[in-house]
C-alpha positions as CSV (number, residue, x, y, z in Angstrom):
1,M,-1.1,13.1,9.8
2,F,-1.4,10.1,12.1
3,V,1.8,8.8,13.6
4,C,2.2,5.4,15.2
5,S,5.1,5.1,17.2
6,G,7.2,1.7,17.6
7,Y,9.3,0.9,20.9
8,P,11.3,2.5,21.7
9,P,10.7,5.6,19.5
10,Y,13.9,7.8,19.1
11,N,14.1,10.7,16.9
12,G,11.5,9.5,14.2
13,V,13.2,6.2,14.1
14,N,10.4,3.2,14.4
15,T,7.7,5.5,13.4
16,L,4.8,4.8,11.0
17,Y,3.5,7.8,9.4
18,V,-0.1,7.3,7.9
19,M,-2.1,9.8,5.8
20,S,-5.8,9.4,5.4
21,P,-9.0,11.2,5.1
22,Y,-9.6,10.8,8.9
23,A,-6.0,11.6,10.1
24,G,-5.2,14.6,8.0
25,K,-4.5,15.8,4.2
26,L,-3.5,13.1,1.7
27,L,-0.4,13.8,0.1
28,S,-0.4,13.9,-3.8
29,D,1.5,11.3,-5.8
30,E,4.2,13.7,-6.3
31,E,4.7,14.5,-2.6
32,A,4.4,10.9,-1.5
33,I,7.0,9.8,-3.9
34,K,9.4,12.7,-2.7
35,K,8.9,11.9,0.9
36,Y,9.7,8.6,0.2
37,N,12.8,9.0,-1.9
38,D,14.0,12.3,0.2
39,E,13.5,10.6,3.6
40,N,14.9,7.3,2.4
41,Q,11.8,5.5,3.6
42,W,12.0,1.6,3.4
43,G,8.5,1.1,2.1
44,L,5.3,2.5,0.8
45,I,1.8,1.0,1.2
46,V,-1.6,2.2,-0.1
47,S,-4.7,0.6,1.6
48,I,-7.7,1.2,-0.8
49,D,-11.5,0.7,0.4
50,L,-14.1,0.5,-2.3
51,G,-17.9,0.5,-1.7
52,E,-20.7,-0.2,-4.2
53,C,-18.4,-2.2,-6.6
54,D,-19.9,-3.9,-9.7
55,H,-20.8,-7.3,-8.2
56,E,-20.1,-9.2,-11.5
57,K,-16.3,-8.0,-11.3
58,I,-15.8,-8.7,-7.7
59,S,-17.4,-11.9,-8.1
60,S,-15.2,-13.1,-11.1
61,K,-12.0,-15.0,-10.5
62,E,-10.9,-14.2,-13.8
63,H,-11.4,-10.3,-13.5
64,I,-9.4,-10.2,-10.3
65,T,-6.6,-12.3,-11.5
66,Q,-6.3,-10.0,-14.6
67,F,-6.6,-6.9,-12.2
68,A,-3.5,-8.0,-10.5
69,I,-1.7,-8.5,-13.9
70,D,-2.7,-5.1,-15.2
71,L,-2.2,-3.2,-11.8
72,A,1.3,-4.4,-11.5
73,K,1.9,-3.1,-15.0
74,Y,0.4,0.1,-14.3
75,I,2.7,0.8,-11.6
76,D,5.8,-0.5,-13.0
77,M,6.3,-3.5,-10.9
78,K,7.4,-6.9,-11.7
79,R,5.5,-9.7,-10.8
80,Y,6.6,-12.8,-9.3
81,G,5.0,-15.7,-10.3
82,E,0.9,-15.9,-11.0
83,P,-1.6,-14.3,-9.0
84,I,-3.3,-16.5,-6.3
85,V,-7.0,-16.1,-6.1
86,V,-9.2,-18.2,-3.9
87,F,-12.8,-18.1,-2.9
88,F,-13.8,-18.7,0.7
89,G,-15.5,-17.8,4.0
90,D,-18.0,-19.5,6.2
91,H,-20.0,-16.5,6.6
92,P,-21.7,-13.9,4.0
93,K,-20.1,-10.9,5.5
94,V,-16.7,-12.2,4.7
95,Q,-17.4,-14.8,1.8
96,G,-15.7,-13.9,-1.5
97,Y,-12.1,-14.0,-3.2
98,S,-8.9,-13.3,-1.8
99,L,-6.1,-12.2,-4.0
100,V,-2.2,-12.3,-3.3
101,Q,0.3,-11.3,-6.2
102,L,3.8,-11.2,-5.1
103,I,5.8,-8.4,-6.7
104,E,9.8,-8.4,-6.7
105,T,9.6,-5.7,-4.2
106,S,7.0,-7.0,-2.0
107,L,2.8,-7.6,-2.8
108,I,-0.4,-6.7,-3.9
109,S,-3.3,-8.1,-1.8
110,G,-7.2,-7.9,-1.5
111,H,-10.5,-9.1,-0.4
112,F,-13.6,-8.8,-2.2
113,A,-16.6,-9.1,0.0
114,E,-19.4,-10.1,-2.3
115,D,-22.3,-9.6,0.2
116,T,-22.0,-6.0,0.4
117,D,-20.1,-5.4,-2.9
118,R,-17.0,-4.0,-1.2
119,A,-13.4,-4.6,-1.8
120,F,-10.2,-3.9,0.3
121,I,-6.8,-3.7,-1.7
122,D,-3.3,-3.1,-0.3
123,V,-0.1,-2.4,-2.5
124,F,3.0,-2.6,-0.4
125,S,6.4,-1.9,-2.1
126,C,10.0,-0.8,-1.3
127,K,9.9,0.8,-4.8
128,D,7.8,3.8,-5.2
129,F,4.7,4.0,-7.0
130,P,2.1,6.9,-7.4
131,P,-0.7,6.0,-4.6
132,E,-3.5,8.3,-5.6
133,K,-3.2,6.8,-9.1
134,T,-3.1,3.5,-7.9
135,A,-6.4,3.9,-5.7
136,E,-8.1,5.6,-8.6
137,Y,-7.0,2.8,-11.1
138,T,-8.5,0.3,-8.6
139,Q,-11.7,2.4,-8.2
140,K,-12.4,2.4,-12.0
141,Y,-11.4,-1.2,-12.6
142,F,-14.1,-2.8,-10.1
143,G,-16.6,0.0,-11.1
144,A,-16.7,1.1,-7.3
145,K,-19.1,4.2,-6.6
146,K,-17.3,5.0,-3.3
147,M,-13.6,4.8,-2.7
148,Q,-11.3,6.1,0.2
149,Y,-7.6,5.3,0.7
150,C,-4.7,5.9,3.0
151,I,-1.0,5.8,2.8
152,A,1.7,4.8,5.1
153,F,5.5,4.8,5.1
154,R,7.7,2.2,6.6
155,N,11.0,2.8,7.9
156,I,12.5,0.8,10.8
């Protein structure tokens, strides 16, 4: 577990706990939800990095838009408005669609790098949700052969 401390840290207050394959053991969905609820965390975020995605899926505005709708339903979040999906980028490395879907408890966001067939998705909410299942669902949705994710708890 990687711990980033805010200023001034005092007895764990202003501390961001991050679990990732690089920082230590990831929590199971049950462990993450228990920690979130038992410690009265304010928010939970899962950051998902996908590699070797299905190029047609990450290059499709319609597929990305439907993903936001389907993911919100899958993790039992109420969408606030329609997904915003915009294509931009001056350099091939960053060119692709970006996504923002507001949810009542925060947002789903992402960027899809067409040049490298990678995607970077974040789900942040002050309502608990299963981070591992969310990552696995996202990997399958975009046909990614590679996936890693990390989770963080927010509590300031």
